[in-house]
Each structure stands twice: as C-alpha cells, then as structure tokens.
N, C-alpha and C positions, 0 to 999 in steps of 0.2 A: 498617301495622296497620289504620289507620282508613280505611275508603273512602268513608263519607258523612259531609260535614262541615256538612251542613245540620241545624239543629235544629227538629223536626217538632213541638215541643212549645211552649206558650205561655211567653214570657219574662217574667220578674217581677223588677225590679231594685229594691234599697232605696237610697234616697239616702245619700251619703256626707256625714257631719258632722265637721269638723276646723276647725284654726285656720290651717292652711296648706294650699292646695289647688291641684291641676292637674287640669284635665279636658279630654281631647283624644279624637280618634276613633281612636286607637291606643295600647294599653297601654304599648308600649316608648317612645313620645314622651311620654307623660305621666310615665313614670318618669324621663325624661332632664330633665324640668322639675323634678321632685321632687329629683333630686339636686342641683340648684342651690340649692333651698331648704334642703336639709340642709347645704350647704357654706357657709351665710351669706348666699347670695343672697336677692334679694328676687323679688316677682311679676314684674317685668319681665325679670329675669335667667332666671326660670324660663320665661315666654313664649317669649323667643328661643331658649332650648335646645331647648324642645319644637317649635318651629316647624322649626329646621334638622334636628331628628331626622326629622320628618315628611316632608321631602323624599326621604328614604332609604326609610322604613319604609311609606309610602303614596304611592308615585310615581305611581300611576293617577289621583291628585288634585291633585298639586303637585309642584314640583320647584326646582332652583336657578335656573331660568328663570322663576319666577313673580312675581305682583304681591302686595302685601299691604296691608291697612289695619289700624289699631287705634284703641282708644278706651282712654285709660289715666287712672285716677284715681290721682295721684301721692302722696295723703295730705292734699292741700290742695285740688286743683282737677282739673277734668276737662279732658283735652287729646286732639285728634284727630290721627291721623297718616295721611297718604295717600301710599303709595309705589307707586302705579301709574305705569307707563312711558308716555311719548308716541309718537306716530307717527315713524319714521324722516325725515329731513329730504328724502329722495328721494320720498316719499310724496305723491300728490295724486289727485283724482277722475280726472283723465285718466290716471295711471298705470295705474290698475286697469280702467278702461274699455278701453284700448288693448291692454293684455296679458292680462286674464282676462274682461273683459265683466262682472265683479262682484268683490267681495271675497271671497277664498277662505276656506273652512272651515278647512283645514288646509295645512301647508306653510309654508316660510319668509316667504311674502308675507301671511301671518296674524299675524306676530311684530312686537309692539311692544317698545319698550325694557323689558326686565325689571327690576323694581323691588325684589324681595323681599330681596337681600342687602343693598342699600342701607337699607332698613327696619330690618333687624337691627341694623345699625350704628348706625343714628340713635338707636333705642330705647336700646341699651346704652349710648350715649355720653350721653344725656341723663337717664336714669333709673338705670341699672344700678350695682349695688354690687361685681361681681366683674370680674375683666378679660374682655374680649371672646373671647380665645382659649379661656378655660375653658368658656364657653358652647357652643363648637362641638365638644368633646371627646365628648360622647355620640354624636353624629351621625357622626363620624370612626370611631369604634369599630365602630357598627352598618354603616356602609359597608365598612370594611377586612376585618371578621372576619364580617361576614355576619349575617342574622337569619332565622329561620323566618317565612315569609310567613302573614299571617293568613286566615282563611277569606273574609270579605267582599271584601277587598283582592283575593285571587286570583281570585275571580269576575269582579270588575270589570276584571282585567287581561285576563283571558281574552276578555272581551267586546271590548276594545279592539284585540286582535292582527290580526283581519280588516281593520280599519280603517286601521290605522297600519305594518302589518309593512315596507311599502315606502317608508317616509318616510326621509330622510335620517338615518342614525346609529340609527335606533329598534331594529331587530333586533339589532345588536351590544350596545346597553345593556340591552335588556329582554326579549329572547328568547334567553338564554345557552345553552338546550338546543334552539333552534329552536322553541320554543313558551313560553307564559306559565307561571311557576312555579305548582306545585299547592299546595294549602294544606298548610303544615307543612314545605314544602320551602326549603332554604337558599338565600337570595338574597344574592350578593356583589356590591358596587357600587364596586369599588376606584378607578375614574376619579372618581366623586363625592367618594370620600375624598380623593383629590388635590387637587381643586378646593376642598373644605372646609378643607384644611390651609393652602392659599394664601390663602383668605379669612381663616382665623383669624389668619394671621401678619401680615397688612396691615389687618386690620379692613375688609375688602372692597374695598380699592384695587385688587387684581389683578383683580376682577371688571370694574371700570369703566375703569381706566386702565393695566392691567398685561397679563399674559400671557394670561388669560382673554379679556379684551376683544379682544386681537389674534387669538385663536383664533376667536372668534364672527365678527369681521370676515372672516376669511379663508374660514371656511365659508359665509358668505352670498355672498360674490363668487363662489366656487365654484359656487352654485346659482342665480346670478343675482338675487339679492335685494338690497334696499337698506339693509339694517341695518348700521351702521358703527361703528367704535370711537368715532368723535367723537359718535355719538348716545349710546351709553353713557356716555361722559365727561360729557355734558350733562345726566345725569339729576339731578334734585332731588326730595327728600323735601318734602312740604308738611305745615307743623302748622298746624293749623285748629280753630276751635271746631265744636260740634257744631250740628245743627239739631234742633229738639225739638217735641213736642206734649203737652199735658197728657191724662192718660188715668188714670181710676179713682182718682184722689187721688195720682198719681205723675207724673212728668215722663219721658217715652221720649226717648231720644237716638240719633240717627243721624248718620252723616258727611254733610256737603254732596255734592251731585253732583260728580263723575261717576258715583257709585254710585246704585243704586235704593233706598237706604234711605228716601228720600223718599216712596216708595209705601207702605210700612208706616205712616209717620207720617200720611199722608192718609187711609188707610183706618181707623187708630185715631181720627183726629179727626171722622170722619163716625160711627163707632161711638159714641163719647162723646156725640153728640148725639140717639142713637136709643134711649136707655136699655136697652141691651142685657141689663142684668142682670135684667130681668123674667122671662128666659127662662133655662132651666136649660142647663147646659155642653153636651149633646147633644140640644138640642131641634131639631126642624126649623125652627122661628121663628128662633132665634138663629144656627143654621148659615146660614141663607138670607141674613141680614142681613150677616154676615162675607163671604160669597161675592160678594154685589153690591157691598159697599164696596170690596173688592179689585179687582173689575173695573173700577169707575170709577177708582181710583187708578191702575191700570196703564194705562189708555186715555190719562190726562194724562201719565203717566211717559215712555211710548214716544212721545208726539208733542212733548213739550216739553224733555225733560231731556238733558244731553250734558255735556261739560266746562263746568264754571261759568263759565269766562271767556267761553265763546260764547254763554251763554243771555242773550241781550240783548233778546229779545222778551217772555220770561216768565221771571221769576227764582224761585229756590225760595222765597222769601218769599211770592210771589204765589198759589204753589201751597198754601202752609199758611195763608194767611190765613182766620181763623175764619169770615168771612162766606161766602167762597168754599166753604169746606167744608160749611158749612149749606147751602148753595144744592145742592151735589153731593148730600148727604145726602137731599134732598128728592126726588131723581130715583129713589130706592129705592122700589120697590113691594114692600110686606110680601107680596103674595099673587101675585107673579109675577116670574119672572126676565126680566132685559132684556139686550139686547146694545148696550152703551153706546159713544158715541164720546168723543172728548176734549172737555173743556169749553174756555171762553175765561176765564181767571182775570183779575180786575181787575188793571190794569197796576201797578206799583209796584216640574267637579269639583273641587273645593274642599274644604280642610280649616278648620275652625273650632276654635279653642281659648280657654279663658278660665282664668285664675289669680288668686290672692288670698293675701296674706301676713298674718301676725297683727299687723303694723303698720297694716293698712287699705289697703295699695296693692292696686289690682285693676286687671287688664286683659283686656279684650275683643279678640280677635285673629283675624284672617281670612287666608287665603292661598291662591292657586288658580293652577293652568294653565289652567283654563277647558275645558270638555267633556272631562273624563277627564285624558288625558296631553297635553293642549292641541294644539299643531300637529303633534305626532308628530316633530319635529326634535330631535335630541340631538348636541350638538357633541362630535365624537370626541376621546378623550384626557382629557377633562373631565366627562363625564356629566351635561352641563348640558341638561335637557330645557326646551325654550322653549315659554312659552304661545302661544296664539293669539287674544290679546285684541283683535287687529286687526279679526276678524270682527265685532266689536261695533259699529263704524262703520257708517254708511250712505253710499250715493252720491247719496242725495236732494239737489237743489239747495235751499238755504236752510234745511235742516234743521240744527237745534244740534248735531247729532251727526254732521254730515258730516265725512269724512275730511279731513284737512289736516295738513301738516307741524308737528311740535311740538305736537299736539292729544292730550288724553286721550280715549280711547274710553269710551262708556258701559259700566259696569262692573255686573256683577250680585252681586259679594261685598260683605256688608255686616256689619260687627260692631254689636252693638246694646249699649245700656247704659240702665240705669233708675236714677232718683234720686227722692228725697222730701224736700222742704224743703232743697235744696240739698246734701244728704247723699248718698253712695253706697248704693245697695241691690243691685245685681245686674249682673254682666256676662253677656251671654247671645247666642247666634247660632243660626241653622239653616241649614246649608251645603245647597246643591242648586240652582243656576241660579235660575229664577224662582219657584222654591219658597221662596226666602229671606224675601221680605217675607210671603207668605202663612204661613210658619211664625212668624215673628215675631208676627203678629196672633193666630193660632190658640193659641200657647202664654201669650201675655200675657192673653187674654180668660180662659183658664182659670186662671191664677195670680191675676190682679188682681181679676177680677170674681168668679170663683167659688171662689177661695180654694184652689185644688188646689195639693199641694206639687209642686216642679219636676220630680221623676222621673216623677210621674203625668201632668203637663202635657206632658212630653217623649214619653212613650211612647202617649199617648192616640191613636186613630184620626185621620188626617189627610185632608183633602181637598185638591185642587189644581186650581185653575182653569187651562184652557190658552187658549182663545180663544172668542169668540162666547158661545153658552150651553154649551160643553162643560166638564164638570168631572170629574175622576178621583177615584176614593175608594179607600182601603185595603180589602182584603178584611175586616178586622175591624171595619169601621164596621157598626153595628147595622142590620139589614134594615129596620125600620121608618123608620128616619132615611133612608135611600136612598129608599124609596119616597116618603116625604114631599116630599123634593126633587124627585123626578120629576114628582109632581103638580103642583109650582109651576114645571114648564118647565124644570129643569135636564136636560142631556143628558150621560149617562155610563154607562161599563161598568167593572167592577171591574178593577184593575191587578193583574198576576201579581206583579210584582217590587218589593213596598213600600219596601225598604230602599234600592233605587236611584231610585225615583221621587219618593219623598216627604221627601228631605231627612234631616238628622241635626243633633241640637242639643247643645249642653253649655250648662250653666247652673251659675252660682255666686252664691249670695245670703247677704247678711248675716243671720244669726240675731238679732242685736240691735244697736242703736246703738252701744253702747259696746264691742263686739266681745268681750265677755267669754265668750260662747257661740260665737264662731267663726262658721263659715259652713256651709250646706248646699248639695251639690253634686249635679248630676245628668249622666249620660252616656247618650247615646241609644242604645237597643238594636238601631236599624236598622244600625249599624256594629259594629266590633271594639272600640269605645272603651271608656274607663274613667275614673272620676274616683278620685284618689289623694290622700293627705293624712297629715298629722300633727298 
C-alpha cells in the first residue's frame, strides 16, 4: 500500500516526561524495556531487555556478537562497565602481515571476542531485580514471531547487502528473500531466537562455555580464522570508575580507554577555558571553536589511546590534565581553521539506549557490531552476527593500539553521563563511529551552555569533522553559518544522508533533584527510535 517511506516534511518531536523511561533507536526495543519496568523491574532490567531486543530489530547496527559498555547510577554511586572483547590468542602483527598485509575490514579475521552477552549477564547479576530469563523474553518473541522492519533500518540493511552478501552465513541470516527486507516487511530471525533461549536458560554460559561457543569455534576453524572457544571462555567484564572533566557547572563522565570518550572530555575541557557562552548556539564563532577543539582532541586520541593497560607512555590522566588542555586550547585560532597534529602531554553502527526509573537508578548503555553489520560473518544455526572490532587495531610498531593477543582494540562506542555536585543529572549518548564524541560535545554545549531542552539539542543540525580541514554538515544547517565557516577555512560540502552520517542520540535527564517531577527524555529523529515511559 505504501510505496514511499521517506518523510519529505520537517520532523518535530516533543520531549517525553515520565517517572520511568526508556529511550532507544527502535520503538519495539523501547517497548521491551518498558515491559520490564511495568513488570516490577528496574532501569537496569529495562536496559538489558532493550539491548537484547535491539539485536533482533536493528541487526544492521548490533547483534549477539557485539560488544557493549555502560555507565550505571545504582541509586548511590556511579559505576562503569566495559564488556569489549580482546584479540584471540592466535593474533599478532606477524599473523596479519603474513596473511593479509593489513588488518581486514570484514570477515572472520576482523572478529575479536564478542562481549555483549556477558555484559547483559553482568549487569543483571549486579543490579537487576528480575530473573535474567525474563529479560530475554521480548527479544525471543521478536525473533521467533518476527516483526515489521522499520524504515531507516530497512535502508541501512539495503546499503549493506552489496558489501556483505558473500560473507559466511550472511545471506542465509539477513537476505531471506535474496534481498534486504523492505520497510514494513516481516523479518523472522528464528536462529537468533534459538540462541537467545540458550542464553536465557544459562545466563549467557552457553555463549562462552557451551554449545554456542563450540559452534563459533567450529565455524572459525572452517574459515581459517583464529577465534577459539578458549578465547570466549576467557572473556572478562571490567567494572571501572569513570573519567571526568568539569564543564558548565557540571561533571561530564565517560569510560576510560579503550574507548574514545576521552576525546569528548578533552574537547569540552578546552571549550571550558574559551568562554564559549559568549557566542550563540548556532553562531559561526561558537561552532568554529567546537570544531577546532574536536580536531585537537582527536589528534591526541588517535595517537595515544588504546587498551589502557598498554598506554604506558601517555595515560588518560595526562591527556585530561587541565594544564595540558589549557595549552591545547591556546592552539585554537578564533579566526582560522587549522590542521593540528598530536600534542605531547606532560608525563604523569552502533545502538545507544538510556533508561531511568522512579527510584532514581539510571543507565547509559551502548552496544555495537561496528560498521553496520560488523564483520558480515553470521554463525549458522544460531544467528550470531559477529562484530569487526579487530579492524580498530593498528599494525604500527610501538603504538599503544598495536594488535596483540589478549588486548582490547580501540573502540568507538561511548556511553556518556552527566552529574552535578555528586548527584546524577543525565544519561546520554550519540551513536555513529567518530561522530560520537562530536555529538556529545555539540549536544552538551547546546543544553548546558545555551539551555536548550534535550529534544531540541538532539534534533539541531550537526557538523562532523573528518580529517584535516574537512567538515561535513547537515543540509538543515543555516546557509549563513555554512558560509561563515568557509570564510574561516573549513572545507566541506553538504551530505545527502543526514541520518546515516551524523549519528543518533538518546537522552534522559532528571527534572528535579528529588525526582518528584520525574525525567525528561529525547529520542533522535534521525532514526526510527522512541522514548517511552509511565
């Protein structure tokens, strides 16, 4: 009946206000989390249920073979969780140089140990109120009964088909009619349903030490790859404190490396010293300062950041040192765009969701296969689509992110959190590769400096720095702003597919310290997502 699923008209969403809230990039996943809250579960239960459902309803961004990270306010304190996997024991720089000449982008030799399922189990065990099996129920139903594919997801699915149709197991799992599903077309993922049932019954043990682990091992051997059941069995979930920077009267929290959250903190730390509030939210001057700060932050991040255990020359604390950030901020020329290199500090497709409950617990959660469907490899019989996080390593000798067995690769996915005076304020995130720190900076400047409400800050036109002096912008950006930035030396052209290129955010913020007024939530109009609550 409907032939054109594109909406040619401006989209305007109102923020949601409720005492129990779930915001995700897909409505059925948001409803899965809401079901847990209605069942008596808490924000952590809701986050796990939504994350599991997203592996079924948004497979072009994540799957059972993903990694995930979370920041949790448990009602008393903030805790970070890192469930990214390490390189298989059989990996080394020599392995890739001899076999490929480089680290491949796709295929089995891009797959590190998947950590998502372990992350779900760890969050549930530490914080959950409901049985773990209950949290898998919505995902199992969606997989076995099927669901109508959402429009944005259908488009991303179709774009991935030419790149991945020949990868092991991909066509069988994701091209059931010999093509990607159309918007509104029913997709049944029975093999993933089988895996989710085994995961539910064993609290994830089947994935790491049982029949799913053995199936992954056998499939890897069949295709000449190094991932083994022993690598899966050795996976560990890390609990960690956050790293922080003060900004606009608040404290911004990110997880420590191996992620790129430190880039957002560095950029905000520079902007804190540049009095960015002098300029309007869509001014040439203020936008220029943000772009320049991001460039400087990324230059350092790409040079110095990797698995924190291997950052022996420059530590995260060195990069966040206020004296060093003041030095870096001085490099910003308010009248001219620059092409910076890394500094020398003093020694010393992805899904994002956020949840909150009436008792004050809040979760900032992110999960990803990387680059859409990830490696393109899908384990037959189980519907486990595997990430390609190994491509995040480098072969450069001496670099902290050089590939090595048992090492975590540099990760793009980053959950964010905001506090004030030690109390929680907001769980937030903006998915989309290297757009993520840039999205964190742009939305926080809008909300904290200029007072914009979350949905407005979420939907405002975005820019995206790529390399050197190159910056892309959304077509909705004001012409005067574009021209003003060009005058300062920024090089860019409009991007056609804004929802694909500029990330997608979810935000849940407290309306009052005592929670009497509940929360305000926003879900990005660049995806199919939704904020729901009661």
